C-alpha positions as CSV (number, residue, x, y, z in Angstrom):
1,M,-61.3,-78.3,97.9
2,F,-62.1,-74.7,97.0
3,G,-61.6,-73.7,93.4
4,R,-59.5,-70.5,93.0
5,G,-62.5,-68.2,92.5
6,A,-64.4,-69.7,95.4
7,Y,-61.3,-69.3,97.7
8,Y,-61.0,-65.7,96.8
9,S,-64.7,-65.1,97.5
10,F,-64.3,-66.9,100.8
11,I,-61.3,-64.8,101.9
12,S,-63.1,-61.6,100.7
13,C,-66.0,-62.5,103.1
14,L,-63.7,-63.3,106.0
15,T,-61.8,-59.9,105.7
16,K,-65.2,-58.1,105.6
17,L,-66.2,-59.8,108.8
18,T,-62.9,-59.3,110.7
19,G,-62.0,-55.9,109.4
20,F,-58.4,-54.5,109.9
21,R,-58.4,-55.8,113.5
22,G,-58.6,-59.4,112.4
23,G,-55.9,-59.1,109.7
24,E,-53.0,-60.5,111.7
25,L,-55.1,-63.4,113.0
26,L,-56.0,-64.4,109.5
27,T,-52.4,-63.9,108.4
28,G,-51.3,-66.4,111.1
29,I,-53.9,-69.0,110.2
30,L,-53.3,-68.8,106.4
31,S,-49.5,-68.8,106.7
32,S,-49.5,-71.8,109.0
33,M,-51.7,-73.6,106.4
34,R,-49.4,-72.5,103.6
35,Y,-46.2,-73.7,105.4
36,S,-47.8,-77.0,106.4
37,G,-49.3,-77.7,102.9
38,N,-46.1,-76.7,101.1
39,R,-43.9,-79.5,102.5
40,E,-42.1,-80.6,99.3
41,Q,-41.6,-77.0,98.0
42,N,-40.4,-75.9,101.5
43,R,-37.3,-78.0,100.9
44,V,-36.6,-76.0,97.8
45,Y,-36.9,-72.7,99.6
46,L,-34.8,-73.9,102.5
47,G,-32.1,-75.0,100.1
48,H,-31.9,-71.5,98.6
49,L,-32.0,-69.8,102.0
50,A,-29.3,-72.1,103.4
51,R,-27.0,-70.9,100.5
52,V,-27.9,-67.2,101.1
53,F,-27.6,-67.4,104.9
54,P,-24.9,-70.0,105.4
55,R,-24.4,-69.2,109.1
56,M,-28.1,-69.8,110.0
57,S,-29.0,-73.0,111.8
58,D,-31.7,-75.3,110.4
59,N,-34.2,-74.1,113.0
60,S,-33.4,-70.5,112.2
61,L,-33.9,-71.1,108.5
62,K,-37.3,-72.8,109.1
63,S,-38.3,-69.9,111.3
64,L,-37.3,-67.4,108.6
65,L,-39.3,-69.3,106.0
66,K,-42.4,-69.3,108.3
67,Q,-42.0,-65.5,108.7
68,Y,-41.7,-65.1,105.0
69,W,-45.0,-67.0,104.5
70,K,-46.6,-64.6,107.0
71,V,-45.5,-61.6,105.0
72,H,-46.6,-63.4,101.8
73,Q,-50.1,-63.9,103.3
74,R,-50.3,-60.3,104.6
75,A,-49.7,-59.2,101.0
76,F,-52.4,-61.7,99.8
77,L,-54.9,-60.3,102.3
78,G,-54.0,-56.8,101.2
79,L,-55.9,-57.6,98.0
80,F,-59.1,-57.6,100.0
81,F,-58.3,-55.0,102.7
82,A,-57.3,-52.5,100.0
83,G,-61.0,-51.9,99.1
84,S,-61.5,-50.3,102.5
85,F,-58.8,-47.7,102.1
86,K,-59.6,-44.1,101.8
87,K,-57.3,-41.1,101.9
88,D,-57.7,-40.6,105.7
89,N,-57.3,-44.1,106.9
90,A,-54.7,-45.1,104.4
91,A,-52.4,-42.3,105.4
92,A,-52.6,-43.5,109.1
93,R,-51.5,-47.0,108.1
94,V,-48.4,-46.2,106.0
95,D,-45.1,-44.6,106.9
96,L,-43.2,-43.0,104.0
97,E,-39.5,-43.3,104.4
98,N,-37.3,-40.9,102.3
99,I,-40.4,-39.7,100.5
100,S,-38.5,-36.5,99.7
101,L,-36.6,-38.5,97.1
102,L,-39.8,-39.1,95.2
103,D,-40.9,-35.5,95.6
104,E,-37.6,-34.2,94.4
105,A,-37.6,-36.6,91.4
106,L,-41.1,-35.5,90.4
107,A,-40.1,-31.8,90.7
108,E,-37.4,-32.4,88.1
109,G,-40.2,-33.1,85.6
110,K,-38.3,-35.9,83.7
111,G,-40.6,-38.7,84.8
112,V,-39.9,-41.3,87.4
113,L,-39.5,-45.1,87.1
114,L,-40.2,-46.7,90.5
115,L,-38.1,-49.9,90.5
116,V,-40.1,-52.2,92.8
117,P,-38.8,-55.7,93.5
118,H,-40.8,-58.6,94.7
119,F,-40.7,-57.6,98.3
120,G,-43.3,-57.1,101.0
121,D,-46.5,-56.0,99.3
122,E,-45.5,-54.4,96.0
123,R,-49.1,-54.2,94.8
124,M,-50.2,-52.1,97.7
125,L,-47.3,-49.7,97.0
126,H,-48.8,-48.1,93.9
127,I,-52.3,-48.0,95.5
128,L,-51.1,-46.3,98.7
129,L,-49.2,-43.7,96.7
130,A,-52.1,-43.0,94.4
131,I,-54.5,-42.6,97.3
132,Q,-52.2,-39.9,98.6
133,G,-52.3,-38.0,95.3
134,Y,-49.2,-39.2,93.5
135,P,-49.6,-39.6,89.7
136,V,-48.9,-43.4,89.5
137,H,-49.2,-45.8,86.6
138,T,-48.5,-49.5,86.6
139,I,-48.6,-52.5,84.3
140,S,-50.6,-55.6,85.1
141,S,-51.9,-58.9,83.6
142,R,-55.5,-58.7,82.5
143,Y,-56.2,-62.0,84.3
144,A,-58.4,-62.8,81.3
145,D,-58.6,-66.5,82.1
146,A,-59.0,-66.1,85.9
147,P,-62.4,-66.4,87.7
148,E,-64.2,-63.1,88.2
149,A,-63.5,-63.0,91.9
150,V,-59.8,-63.3,91.2
151,K,-59.9,-60.6,88.5
152,K,-61.8,-58.3,90.8
153,A,-59.5,-58.7,93.8
154,R,-56.4,-58.1,91.7
155,L,-57.6,-55.2,89.5
156,S,-60.6,-53.4,90.8
157,V,-58.9,-51.3,93.6
158,S,-55.9,-50.4,91.4
159,T,-58.1,-49.2,88.5
160,R,-60.2,-47.2,90.9
161,W,-57.3,-45.1,92.1
162,H,-54.9,-44.9,89.1
163,H,-54.1,-45.9,85.5
164,V,-53.4,-49.6,85.0
165,A,-51.9,-50.6,81.7
166,F,-51.7,-54.1,80.2
167,P,-48.8,-55.8,78.3
168,D,-50.8,-56.0,75.0
169,E,-51.3,-52.3,74.8
170,N,-49.3,-49.9,72.6
171,P,-46.3,-49.0,74.7
172,R,-46.6,-45.4,73.5
173,W,-48.4,-44.6,76.8
174,I,-45.1,-45.2,78.7
175,Y,-43.2,-42.5,76.8
176,E,-46.2,-40.1,77.1
177,T,-46.3,-40.7,80.8
178,I,-42.6,-40.1,81.3
179,K,-42.9,-36.9,79.1
180,R,-45.6,-35.6,81.4
181,G,-43.2,-36.1,84.4
182,E,-45.3,-38.8,86.1
183,I,-44.6,-42.1,87.9
184,I,-44.5,-45.6,86.4
185,Q,-44.1,-48.5,88.8
186,I,-42.2,-51.4,87.2
187,S,-41.0,-54.7,88.4
188,P,-37.3,-55.4,87.6
189,T,-37.4,-58.8,89.2
190,A,-40.1,-60.0,86.7
191,W,-39.5,-62.4,83.8
192,G,-36.8,-61.0,81.5
193,G,-37.7,-62.6,78.2
194,P,-35.3,-62.9,75.1
195,K,-34.3,-59.3,75.5
196,G,-33.5,-59.6,79.2
197,H,-30.2,-59.2,81.0
198,W,-28.5,-62.1,82.7
199,V,-27.5,-61.2,86.2
200,N,-26.5,-63.0,89.4
201,S,-29.2,-63.0,92.1
202,F,-28.3,-64.5,95.5
203,G,-25.7,-66.8,94.0
204,V,-27.7,-68.0,90.9
205,P,-27.9,-66.7,87.4
206,V,-31.4,-65.3,86.5
207,L,-32.8,-63.6,83.5
208,A,-33.8,-60.1,84.5
209,S,-35.9,-57.5,82.7
210,S,-33.8,-55.0,80.7
211,T,-36.8,-52.6,80.3
212,P,-36.0,-50.3,83.3
213,L,-32.4,-49.5,82.2
214,R,-33.4,-49.3,78.5
215,L,-36.2,-46.8,79.3
216,A,-34.0,-44.7,81.5
217,G,-31.2,-44.6,79.0
218,S,-33.5,-43.5,76.2
219,T,-35.7,-41.0,78.1
220,G,-33.5,-39.6,80.8
221,C,-36.1,-40.3,83.5
222,K,-35.2,-40.6,87.2
223,L,-34.8,-44.1,88.7
224,L,-35.8,-44.8,92.3
225,I,-36.0,-48.1,94.2
226,A,-39.1,-48.5,96.3
227,C,-40.0,-51.3,98.7
228,N,-43.2,-51.7,100.6
229,H,-42.8,-53.5,103.9
230,A,-46.0,-55.5,104.8
231,L,-46.2,-55.1,108.6
232,P,-48.6,-56.6,111.2
233,G,-52.0,-55.1,111.6
234,V,-52.5,-54.1,107.9
235,R,-49.8,-51.5,108.2
236,Y,-47.0,-50.6,105.7
237,R,-43.7,-48.8,105.4
238,I,-42.7,-47.6,101.9
239,A,-39.0,-46.9,101.7
240,F,-37.3,-45.1,98.7
241,Q,-33.6,-45.3,97.6
242,D,-31.8,-43.4,94.8
243,F,-30.5,-45.5,91.9
244,N,-28.1,-43.7,89.6
245,P,-26.5,-46.3,87.4
246,E,-23.2,-45.7,85.6
247,Y,-24.3,-47.9,82.7
248,F,-27.7,-48.4,81.1
249,D,-27.1,-52.0,80.0
250,S,-26.6,-55.4,81.7
251,R,-24.0,-53.8,84.0
252,G,-26.5,-51.4,85.4
253,T,-29.1,-54.2,85.8
254,A,-26.4,-56.2,87.7
255,D,-25.8,-53.2,90.0
256,L,-29.5,-53.0,90.6
257,F,-29.7,-56.7,91.6
258,R,-26.8,-56.2,94.0
259,M,-28.9,-53.6,95.8
260,F,-31.8,-56.0,95.8
261,E,-29.6,-58.6,97.4
262,T,-28.7,-56.2,100.2
263,L,-32.4,-55.5,100.7
264,G,-33.1,-59.2,100.9
265,K,-30.3,-59.9,103.4
266,D,-31.2,-56.9,105.5
267,H,-35.0,-57.7,105.5
268,P,-35.1,-61.5,104.8
269,D,-38.7,-61.9,106.0
270,Q,-39.9,-59.3,103.6
271,Y,-38.0,-60.4,100.5
272,N,-40.2,-62.6,98.2
273,W,-38.2,-65.8,98.0
274,M,-40.8,-67.3,95.8
275,N,-39.5,-65.0,93.0
276,L,-36.0,-66.3,93.4
277,V,-37.2,-69.9,93.4
278,I,-39.2,-69.3,90.2
279,R,-36.4,-67.4,88.4
280,H,-33.9,-70.1,89.3
281,R,-36.2,-72.8,88.0
282,E,-36.7,-70.9,84.8
283,T,-32.9,-70.6,84.3
284,N,-32.5,-74.4,84.7
285,T,-35.3,-75.0,82.2
286,M,-33.9,-72.6,79.6
287,A,-30.4,-74.1,80.1
288,R,-31.9,-77.6,79.4
289,L,-33.8,-76.3,76.4
290,G,-30.7,-74.5,75.0
291,G,-32.5,-71.2,74.5
292,I,-35.0,-68.6,75.7
293,P,-38.7,-69.1,74.8
294,R,-40.6,-65.9,74.1
295,D,-43.3,-66.6,76.7
296,E,-42.9,-67.2,80.4
297,K,-45.8,-69.6,80.4
298,E,-44.0,-71.8,77.9
299,V,-41.0,-72.0,80.2
300,E,-43.3,-73.0,83.0
301,A,-45.0,-75.7,80.9
302,L,-41.7,-77.2,79.9
303,A,-40.2,-77.4,83.4
304,I,-39.4,-80.7,85.0
305,E,-38.9,-81.6,88.7
306,A,-35.1,-81.5,88.4
307,D,-35.3,-77.8,87.4
308,W,-36.5,-76.9,90.9
309,D,-33.5,-78.4,92.6
310,S,-31.8,-75.6,94.6
311,E,-28.4,-77.3,94.2
312,N,-28.7,-77.4,90.4
313,I,-27.0,-74.1,89.7
314,C,-26.0,-73.3,86.1
315,D,-22.8,-71.8,85.0
316,F,-23.3,-68.1,84.4
317,Q,-21.2,-67.9,81.2
318,T,-23.1,-70.8,79.7
319,V,-26.6,-69.4,80.3
320,S,-25.6,-65.9,79.4
321,S,-24.9,-67.1,75.9
322,L,-28.4,-68.5,75.4
323,K,-30.4,-67.0,72.5
324,G,-34.1,-66.7,71.9
325,L,-35.9,-69.7,70.6
326,S,-38.2,-69.5,67.6
327,R,-41.1,-71.8,68.2
């Protein structure tokens, strides 16, 4: 079996050999391997999908899951193809839908928070925008404990094109960036933590990040939803939507997640169902613990098999009363 670093190095070599033309062939091979090797977890995914799409037959649900794994593997391969992008060839591989919304938001000079859910290839979104000259910033893990090949694949191209911040940095850079009227890509579907907002997501309560709404409420910056569709042939379509919440609290976050639900149902192959599976498992773990740990890794470490059960859905009122755990 490959170690993680060796696997990344192997895939890097393959993508250099095949180039863009071999992208979809590699996608098909890797997604078939992922689906076949993921048998036990596939049942968890199918359980969630059956609830979200109750009119789909079992065969249709399995077909949808296979298509999702294809998109997932396209995004993974994007880590390695991104190094070959330059301004001319990147522009030819991406369609920008409603890009005028971003241009108009930038022109206002208040700063822009790009709300990017786990959908398609969210990592390539900020790279593609930066290559075309947009002043983009994003936040990433340092991957400090990861093998060098993993760290290089996940960080090197992003840091080549734009500013990448890390969670342990002083958050002052966020306010300075917004004050300069620039763009910050943020993930509202990420781990919410003790200060998060409880919302419903595809029929299950999940702990969402409160950061986007809190930042917008305190700074007056513009909010836009952006999704990057990962298409066959190492191609992309980035679509923008306005988001003008009435409230800058959990009600606004709930409205945002309703829009994400619509995106997921309209483009079910592109939505990252792994994110829903993980957030749901985290909810079950926290409900069992009776509180919210400070660190997501702690929640993961304390999970048990029953927490993954797609039919184990907590009562919203019960989990929304959970408080932070001091450990």
